[in-house]
N, C-alpha and C positions, 0 to 999 in steps of 0.2 A: 504494500500500500504506500502510495506517495503522499507525503505530508509537508505542508509549508511550515517552516520554522520562523517565527517572528521575534523581534526584540522584546524580551520580557521586562518587567519592572526592574529598575536598577537601584532604586532608593527613593526616599521621600523627597518630593518636589523636583525630581529629575525627570525631565520630559524629552530631552534630546542628548546626543553624544556624538563624538567624532571618531570614526574608525581609524585606529593607528596600526592595525595589523589584522590580516585575514589569515587564520591559521590552518584552514583546510581548502581543498580544491575539488573540482569535479572528479568523481571516481574514488575519493578517499573514504575509508571506513571510519565511522565515528561511533563512540560508545557513550552511554549515559554519563554525564558529568564531565566529559572531555571538553577542553577549551576549544572553541571554534572561532572566536573573535577577540581582539583586544580593543576596547573603546575608552576614550578619554572623556570624562564628565567634567564638571566644573572644577573639581579638586583632586581627582585621582584617575589612574588608569586601571580599568577593571577587565578581568578576563571573563568573557561570557561563556558559560558552560552549555553544552547541548543537553536538552531534555529528551532527546530521541536517540535511538540506536539504529544504525543502518548505513546506507551508502549515499554520499552527496551526489545528487543528479544535476543540481544547478546552484550557482552562486550569484546572488542578485545585488551584491554590494561590492564596493571597492575601497581600497585604502585612501584615507583623506576625505571620504564622503561623510556628510552630516546626516544622521539618522534619528528617527523619533521612535518612542515606545510604540510597539505594535507593528512596526514596519517590517516587511518581508525581507528576510536575510538569506535563507537557504531553502532549497527543496531537497528533501531526504526520502529515499526509498527505504522504508522502515523494515527492520528485521522482525522476526516473530517474537523477540524478547521484550518489545516495548509494550507497556501496559496501557499507556494513556497518551494521546497526542498532545503536543505542547500548546496547542491553541486553547486548551481548556483553562489553564490558569489565567489567561487574559480576560475571560468573561466576567469573573467576579469583580474585577476592577472597573469594568464598563457598566455593569448593571446598576450599582448604587448611584452612579452619576446620572444615569438615565432617569432613575426614580426621583432624584432630587430636583430634576428639571421638569417642571409642570408643563412647559411648552412642548408642542408636538415636535418629534424628532425629524429633522430634514431628511428627505429620501436619500439616494445613493451616496452623497458626499459624506454624511455622518457615519455610514457603515464602513467606509474605507479608512477612517481615522479613529484611533482609540480615544476614549473619553478623557484619558489622563493627559493627552498632549494638548498644547494650546491650539484653539480652534482658529483657522484662518478667517479673514473678513470676507473673502470672495463669495462663498456659497450663500445665496439668498439672503443678503443683508437686509435687516428690517428698516423701515423708515426711521428717521431721526427721532421721532416722537416715541417710538417703541424702545429706544435705547436709553431712555432716561431712567434714573433710579426708581425702583418700585415704590409704590405707596405703602403706607403703614398697613400691616396685616398680611401683605403678600410675601411670598418666599422668592427671593432673588435666585435666578438661575446661575449657579456656580458650583464647580467641582469641590469636593472636600479639601483637596490640597490647596485650592485657591482661597477657600475660607480660612484655612490654617495660616496661610501666608499673610493674609490681610490682618488676622489677629496679632501675629508677631510684630507687625508694623504699627499696631494701634489704630487700624483703619476699620470702620464699620462697613462691611461689604455692601450693605444696602444703600450706602451713599455713593457707591462707585458707578459710573456710567458704563454699561456693558456694550461692547462693540462686536461681540460674537454673534452668531446666528440667533435670532429671536431674543436679542438683548442679553445674551449670556455674558457673564463677567469672566474675563481671562486674567492670567498672571500679568500680562502687559497692561491691562486696564488698571489693576491695582498699583503697578509701578507708576503709570502715568498720573494717577490720582495723587500719589505722594509727591511726585515731581512737580506737578502743577501747583499743589498746595504750598510747596517750599518756594517755588519761583514767584508766586503771587505776593509773598511777603517781602520779596526783594525788589528793588527798583528795576523796571523793565529795561532800562538802558544798559544794565550790566550784562544781560544775556545776549542782546541783539548784535553787538559788534562781533562777538566770537562766532556767531552763526554766519554772519556775512563774510568774515575773513576766511572761514573754512573753504568757501567756494571760490575765493579770489586769490588763493595762495599761488596758483600757477602764473598769475600775472607778474609776480615778482621774481620768479625763477623756477627751475625744475624742482619737482617734488617726487617723493616715492611713497606709495601706500602699502601697508602691510596689514593683513587681516589679524585681528586680535585672537590670541589663543583662548581656549576655554578657561584656563586659569586666570588670564588677564581680564577676560570678560566678566568672570565671576567676581574678581577682586574689585573691578570698577563698579559693578552693581552693588555689592555688599557695602563698600565704603561710602558710596553715594547715599545709600539708604541710611547708614549709620549717621553720616553727617547731617542728614535732613531730619532725622527723627530723635536723636539722642543729644540732649544738652550736656556737653562735656566740659570738665574742668581738669587741668593738669597741675599737679603738685610736684615741686622739685626739691631734691635734697642730695646730700653727698655722704657716702660711707667711707670711713677710714679702714681700708682693707690691707694695711701694711702687714700686720701680724697674720692675717688670714692667708695672704699670698705666700708667706713663708711656710705655713702649715700645708698649703695646697701642694707646693713643690716637694715637701718632705714626704707626704703620704701619697703622692701621685703614682708611684710604682705599684701600690696595692690595688688601685683602681684598674691599672693597665693589666695586672695579672687576672682580674675578673672580667676582662674583655671590654673595659670602658676607658674613659679618659677623665681625669679629675679636673674638669673645666670650671670656671666661675659660674657658668649656667647651672651645672649640676648642683653646686653648693646653694645657689640662689633658689633652686627648685625646693630643696629641703627647707630652707628658711620660709619660703612662701607657703609651703604645706603647713608649717606650724602657725604662721600668721593668720591663715584662713580659718584655722580652728579657734584662734583667739578673737578674731574679728569676723564673725560669720556673715555679717552684712555684705562683705566683699565677695562672698561665695553664693550670692543670691541672684534671683531673677525677678523681673517685674511682670505681673500679669495685669495689664491695664483693663482688659475686658471685665475681669472680676474684681479689679481694684485690690489686689492682694500681692504680698511679697512672698516669694517661694524660696525658702532656705534649704540648701542642699546638705544632706548628711554624708556626702561623699566628697572627696577632694581630688578632682581631676584637673590637671593644668595643661593648657596648650602651650607649645613652644614653637615660635616662628622659625622656619628653616628656609634659607635662601637657596633656591634651585635655579637651573637654567630655564625653567618654565615660569618662574615667578615665586612669590612667597607662599609657602604651604605651612599649615599649622597642625602637625600631629599632636596627639594628646597622650600625656603620661598619666596613668590612672593610679589612684590610691597613693598619692605622693606622701601623705602624712604617715603612712604605715611602712615606708621603706627607708633604708639608710642611704647615705650619700653614695657609697660604692655601687649599690644596686641601681640607684637612679642614674649614675654616670654610665653604667653599662646599657641600660634601657634607652637612655637619651642618644647614645652613640649608635645603637642599632636602628632606632626609628628614624633618625636623621638620615642615615644611609639609605633606608628604604624610600624616604622622600626623594632623595636625589636620583635613585634608580627607578623612579616611577612605579614603585611596588606597594604604595600605601593603599589600604582598603578604605572604604567610606567610614566604617566603624572606627578606624584608627584616627579619624579626623573629627569625630563628633563627641559630644558629652562634656566638653570643658566648662568649668565654672569660672575660670580665671586664665589669663594668658601672660606670657613673658616674651618680649622681643629684645634680643641682645645684639646690638650693632657694634659692640666693642671690638670685634675682630676686624671691622672695616675702618672705624675711626669716628671722628666727630666728638663734640663736647656735650651735646644733649639733643633730644628730640621729643616730639609729642605724639606718642602712638594713639591710635583710635580704637575705641571700644566698638565691638561688633557682635552680632548674633544676640543671644540671650544673656550674655555676660554683662556685668556692670563695672568692671575695672580691668586694666591691663598695666603691666609694669614694663617700662622701657629702661634698658641698661646701655650706657655709653662707655667708651674706653676710659679706663683709669689713667691718671697721670700723677707724677710726683710733684708735690707742691709744698711750700714752706708753711708749717702749721705751728702756732704758738702753743707750746706745751712745757710745763715745768719751768716757767720763767725764761724760755728761749725758743727760737724758731728751730723746728726740726723737719727734715724731709719726710713726708708721709705720702703713701700711695692712696689717692682719693678717687673713688668711683662715683660718677654722676648717675643718679637714678631719677626717673620721672614716672609718676603715677597718674594715669588718666582715668577718670571715673564718671559714672552717670550721675549727674547732679540731682536727678529726680529722686534718687534713693540715698545717695551719700553726700553728706555736708562737708564743707571745707575742713572743719575740725576733725571729723572722722578720717578724712584723707591724710591730714598731717600726722595724726596719731599712728595710723597704720604704717606710713612710710618711715616715720621715725623709729618705730619698733623694728622694722626690717633693717634699717641702718645699724641700730644697736646690736641686733643679732649677728650681723656680719662683722661688726667691730669686736664684739665680745661673744664668741660662740657659746660660752657658758650660760648665756641668757636662754638658749634653747633648752638646756637641761633644767633651768629654774622655772621657766614659764611656758616653754613649748611642749 
């Protein structure tokens, strides 16, 4: 029996991906669970496993192609060992969306697209009057993933103008709603010149255009949303790490023997793990829809890693329960996975706090941006030797600049200052961790 194999669900809010590798060809035998494609999503490269066993009779995609959930990938001549065709798992994802949409389903066009993917504007667009937000008491047509996305941005989906078929609200509609709301608060003259100059750049000389990678596109979207929706404040301080640096060099071989590297980031991870237990507000999230604060009883910390594709943020879990040597080994391993494009989606989700260390590159300070459901992020810059007045004289001390950016809706300035000062003291006097951590 010949069966079409379509792209399955890849994760929450993921509707499209780019193929970076086709692992099978016509005539190849595939088994259940065997990788048939490598696709790049917003943040990771994922191997797509086959849910069929048999012989590949046709390949419908190519490397570099952008594909959507539910799109036809392969045609497979199944062997007798396969119990269920792969098309079956896709139906549960489509049925709830159809039920949530009270409007009649458009004929052929809607059947060729899965409900989880963003709906194009072309098929049977309704009149402008039908695309206006629904009146009170009506249920707006929107997929569950779109509703969740709107809630995360603090947007009432009923206020969003839907441009999809029959007034359906899409992801792009929610983004446009947020973007328009942010731009309306700013002077119009600030946005217009940039739009005009983008089309006139060739008048001044030759230009070159490069398509954004998935990671860069996701970063632009996430940072834009964060800047538009989160009121941020950045607190600055410096830690005297002179003694800590001597200890780091002294005990570095122990970490290397365990497969890690005793870097300042690994030590800061341990300090942040203790700080988040002492200051739980920094490991919280805001639920604007319910007007609640969500305190997490786990301590998972994201660590920004610079890769050739852009900035990725893998997550180290249960930081508060691990020693520095264990953390150094995990950090080394997951950073390498990020650079080798082997991170899974799970390894990049669930953080309650993040660290971005640019000390290896340079600079004196910077202001990192809070993103996602987090409320704070720590920025670390390169340490430098400075004269510090101690014991009646100036002494050379290694000072590390730290910057803490936080969501001012939940964290006040005094809270930020106390948190960052505690982190500095823990780095200056590690005995503090034994006393209070």
